[in-house]
C-alpha angles and dihedrals in degrees: 000000000000130000120224118242118260115265134191132199117198131185124184111178105309093337121102109183114210119247090251093062094057106098098168135358126185119183123185109199108207123212131204104334098006124096119226116240139182142204117197127184114200129186104246102197112179089000088285095160094045102046115008099035104011121200109204139191107263096035116136120218148139142247125217122185129181147112126282113327091344104089110151125191110265103177144358105222146192120215110234102166137026119187129179120218122188140178125184090271107022137052125199137174126209115212115192135175150118141267120266 
């Protein structure tokens, strides 16, 4: 018996980053009085998520996490912070926010 690899599907506004661009994703699922939140690190090659397909503060979106073809919706989110992080050879973008 084999277990399918974890998959994630992200949408921020009209932007849907491919699975290969997701470097790190942390989702805190709040219960009762807590609010769910997320931190997502995307590879930002050639400033793709700043110029070509911009992700902006205020964008609404959703996060789905699962295994294989089963990828249920985990949270409907609102982008509250976008930070660029660069080294001489790599470019990344942090997208952070909370659940609606």
